[in-house]
N, C-alpha and C positions, 0 to 999 in steps of 0.2 A: 453896268459895272464891267470894266475891261477884264479880259482873260488873256494873258500873254504867254506865248510858247517860244522857246529858244531852240534853234537848230545849230548843230556843230558839225562841221566838216573836218574830220580828224586826219592829221598827217603826223609824221614822226617828229618834226621839229616845230610845227606851227598848227594853230587851230583857227579856222574861219568861223566866227560865231555871229548869228543874227537873232534878233528878237522882234516879235510883232504881236500886235493885238489881233486875235482871230475871231472876235465877236463883232467886228464891224461889217457893214454891208458892202462897203466899197473895196477897192483893191488893197491888199495888205501893204502897210508901210513898215519896212524893215529898218531896224537900227543895226549897223554893222560894226564889228570890232575884231581886230586880229590879236591873238595871244600866242605866246610861246608854250612849249609843252613841259618846261621844267617845273619843279614843285612850287617855286615862288609865283610863277605866272598862273599856275592852276589855282592857287589861293586867290589871286587877283581876279581870275575868271569867276570863281564862286561869289566873291564880293560884288562883282559887277552884275551878275545875274540876280542877286538879292536886291541891288539898287534898282535894277530894271523891273523888279517884281514879276519875274518869270515864274509861272506856276508849274510848267512842265518843261522837260528838256529831252530832245531826241537827238541822237548821234548815230553815225555810221560805224559799222563794225569793220574798221580798217585794220587788218592783220591783228597784231597784239597791242597796237598803239592806243586803242580805246580804253584799255584797262586802267592806266593811271588817271585818265580823265574821269572815268566812272568812279574810281575810288575817292578822288578829291571831292567831287560833287556829292557823293554819298556821305562824306564826312563833314563838309563845310557848308553845303547849300541845302541839302534835303531836310535836315532836322529843323532849320529855321523856317522853311515854308510849311512843313507839316504841323508845327506846334504854334504857329502864330495865331492870333485872334482872327476869326473870320475865315479860316482856311477851308477850302472846298474839299470834296471827297478825293479828287485826284491831284490836289496840290502836293508838290514835292515828288512827283512821279518821274522816274528816269526811264527812257525807252532806248533800246538798242535795235537799230534797223539793219537788216541784211542788205549789203551793198547792191546786190542784184536788183532789188526792188526799188532802188533809187536811181537807176541808170537814166542818163539823158541821151540826147541825140549824139551820134558820133561826130566828133570834131567840135562839139559845143560844150565842152567841159571846162568849167571855171569854179573856183572855190566858193565864193559867196553865193552864186546862183545854185550850187549844189546844196548848200546849207538851207537856202530858202525853199528849195524843192522838198527837202525833208519835212519842213513845217507844213507845207501845203498838202503833201501826201499823207502826213499823219492825220490832219484834220479830215481829209477825204477817206481815211481808212484804206489807203492803197499800199501801205508799207507792210512788209513781212517782218514782224518783230520777233526777236530772240528772247528766250527765257534765260534770265540772269539771276541765279540764286543769291542768297545773302552771303556775307563775308565768310562765315564759318563753313558753309557748304562749298564755297569756292575753294577754300583751303583743302577740304576733303578731295575735291576733284583734282587739285594740283598733285596731291600725293599719289592717288590711284593712277593718274595718267603718267606720272613719272615712273611708277613701277611697271606699267605696261611698256613704256619705252625701253626700260632695262631688260625686260623679257624679250622684246624684239631684238635688242642688241645681243642677248645670249643666244638666240636662234641663229642670228647672223654669224656669230663667232663659231658656233658649232659647224655651220656650213663651210666657213673658212678653214677650220681645223681639219675637216674631212678632205677638203681639196689639197691641203698641205700634205696629209698622209698619203693620199693617192699619188701625188707627185714624187714622194719619197719611196714609193712602192711598198708602203705598209698597208696591207689590205685588212686592217682590223675591223672596219665598219661592215665588211661582208659577213662577219661571224658574230658581231656584238650588236644587239638591237639598239642599245642606247650608248652612243659614243661618249656621253658625259656621265654615265653611270659610275658606280663605285669601282667595279672591276676594271672598266676601261680606264678610269682615271689613275688607278694604281699602276697599271701597265704603262700608260703614257708618261706618268711622272718618273718612273724608273728609266724609261727610254730617254727622257729629257736629261736625266742626271748622269747618263753615260753608260747604261747597261747595254752590253753587246751580245748576251747569250739569249737566244729565243726561248729556250726551255725555262730559264729563270724568269723571264717575263710572263710566260704562259702559266707558271706556277702561282702567280699573283692573282689569277682569276678566281672568282668565287666558284665553289663546287656545284652550285645550281645552274651555272651557265650552260646553255645547250651545246655550245661548241666544245669539241673534244680537245685535249692538250695537243694532239697531233695537228689538228686544224689550226690552232692558235700558233703553234711553232712555224707552220708553213706561212701563215699570214704575216708573222713578224720576222720572217727569215732575212729580210733586207737590213735588219738593224745592225748586223755585224759589220757592214760596210757603209753605214749611214754617215753622210757628211755632217760635220760639226755645225754647219750653218742651220741645218734642219733641226738639230737638237736645241739650238738657241731659240729658233723661232717657235718651236713647240713649247719651250719653257715660258716664253713670253705669252703665248696664248693661254696656257694653264694659269698663269698669274693673273691675267686679265679676267679669266673666268672666275677665279676665286674672289677677286674684287667685286665683280658683278653680283655674285651670290651673297656676299656680305652686305652689299648695299640693298639688295632685295629684302634680306632678313631685317635690316634696320627699318626699312619702310613698312614692312609687315607689323613690326612692333609699334611704329609711329601711328599707323592707321588704327590699330587696336586701341591705342590710348585715346585717339581723337573720337572714336565711336564707342567709348566705354559706357556712355550714358544711354546708348541705343543698342545695347547688347541683345535685348529681347527681340528687336526687329531683325538683327543679323541672324539670330537663331531661327526665327520663324521663316525667313527667306531661304536659309540654307537647307531646310527640310524639303524643299521642292525638288523633285528629280531633275537632274541636269544642272542644278545650281549647287554651289558649295559656299564655304565661308568667304573665300576671296571674291567670288562673283557677287555674293550678297553685299559685301562692303562696297564694291564698285557701283552696284545698282543704287544703293542708298546715297552714295556720293553724287550720282547723276540726278536722281529725282527727289531726294530728301527722305528723311526717316518716316514720314507719314504720307508722302506724295500729296501734300496739301495744296500745291499749286494747281493740280488737275482735279476738277470737280467730278469726273467720272472716269471709268475705265476706258471709255471710248475716246475721251480727250487725251489720255495718256498714250493709247495706241496710235492716234493720229499724230501726236508730237514725235513719237519714236519713228513713225513710218512703218509700223508693223501691221497696217490694215490695208484692205483693198482700196485702190484709188478709183476715181470716177473721171472719165474723159468722154463727156456726153455732148452730142450736138444733134439738134432736131429730133430729140427723143431717142436717139440711138447711142448706146454706150460702146465706144470703140476700144477701150482698154481698161483693165482692172489692175494695171501695174501699180505697185505700192508707191506712195509719194516719198520724196526724200525727207528724212528726218534726222534725228540725232545719230550721228555715225557711231558714237561710242556705245550707245544703247543698242543699236542695230547689231554691232559686232558681238556684244555680250549675249543678246537673245539668239543670234545665229549659232554661237557656240553652245549655249544652253539647250537649244532645240535639238541639235545634233546629238548631244550627250543624252538628252531625255528619250530620244527615239531608240536608243540602245539600252535603256534601263529596263531590265527584264521584269515583266509583270506589271509595269506601270501603265497608267491610262494613256500616256503619251506614246508608248510603244504600240498600243492598240490603235490609236488614231493614225499613227504613221503607216502601219501595215494595211489599214483600211483605205487610206488615201493615196498611197504611192502608186498603185496600179492605174488609178484614174488621173492623178495630177502629175506624177513624176516626182523625183526626189526633191528638187528645189522648191516646188510649190507646196509639197507636203511639209517640208521643214518650215516654210513660211507660215503655214496654218498652225503648226505647233508653236511657233514663236508668237503669233497673235494670241493664242490661248494663254501662253505663259505671261504675256504682257498684261492681259486683263487680270490674271491671277495675282500678279505682283501688286497691282493696285488694290485689290481686295485685301491682301495680307497686310499691306502697309497702312492703308487708309482706314480699314475697319478693325484692325488688330486681331484677326482670326488666325488660326493655324491650319496648315495643310494636312489633310488625311488622305492617304492613298487608298483607293478602292478598286484597284486592278484585280482581276480574278486570281492571278497567280502569285500574289503577294502573301508571304507567310510571316508568322511572328518572328521566325529566325532572321529573315531578310531585313525586317524592320529594325531588329536589335543590332544587326551588323552595321546598317546605315547610320543608326543613331550613335553607336560607339565611334564610328569613323568621324562623324561630325564633331563629337565631343573632343576627340584627340586633336583635330584641327583647331578648334577654339582654344584649347589649353596651350597648344604650341605657339599661338599668336599672343598669349598673355591674358586671355579672358579668364575670369574667375567663374568656374562652373561648380554649382552645388549638385550633390547627388539627387537625381530625379525622384520626386515623391508622387505617389498615386493621387490624382486630382479628379474631380468630377468632370464629365464630358463638357467640352467647350464647343463654340461654333465651329462647324466643319466646312471645309471648302474642297471642292473637287476640281 
């Protein structure tokens, strides 16, 4: 019985598609076909693959152009192959191969041979395949990654704003730790609206600000002769900042609505030192609410790239450098590990202080990130809760952390019931 696999070389405007029976003993005989990338052509591609009785499809992850192809095949081709009579275990499977693993010889690149190479290397298990979640989880990823982009834009805008103030001889950032905080924003808004009295601007600062009114007056002294162009540019920057903050707030509510059915998983992850509600949402968007794709914590650590690597030859290991993995999860774990190392009384602070003299800061943070990655799998996959057992943790510190997490959840739109005393559950350290 024949078993046919299709390979697709993806481009922006065209697709080079080949299909061949891979259970023959002789050389593969490929059927070739060229398709466009518009929706009508993608439906024709799905129909042609059904006609050719292709059981599996492998394509190359070319920029973002593979996404509509994947979506069309997932909708029009995959259900027909999975539900037909006599379907095999892997019938209807879609594979996304990393482009680096399908490279050919330099100067020998052509479309159809590239697609044929995909099929051959898939059968030989020489391709590096990417994890593509289901449609719902891909939507979560889109929202969380857009929010991360907006936050990067906010940091970039803050740097531009500081550069503008320095050029205008306004030394506010020398005395205010957060240039986008409430006190600084009030002063900058008044400055943009035309205020020329340094004392009046300094009076807008919060009383808890460390800078004295005399220091603020000196820092804002140039406002009396400030050019109108600087005021207009400052007003534009503040308006752009307001718009970014509004968009981030809308995405927070959108994400809370999308993950409303997985609120318990968000809460359990947010209890881990170094993580919070926002980090928990991003992690669930990347690995899923139960991390079901990864059969063990080791598999998750390997996919993330948070485990030691192996570079062995002749029985000698030359490097333990971590492999490349999901850059989004690596970023999240790096931030969480740095925050956990500073969490007073937590087990991660103890691990950091014990490891940093021997490993240095970077490797100690990597060790904490590895431990957190394995912990994330346990919490999501087994449904357990985190319990801190650090020696310096008090009941008061636990209550403060819990109340902070509940405030964050409520601000995002989650419905939180008052906690009731429950019997002890499975514990994780």
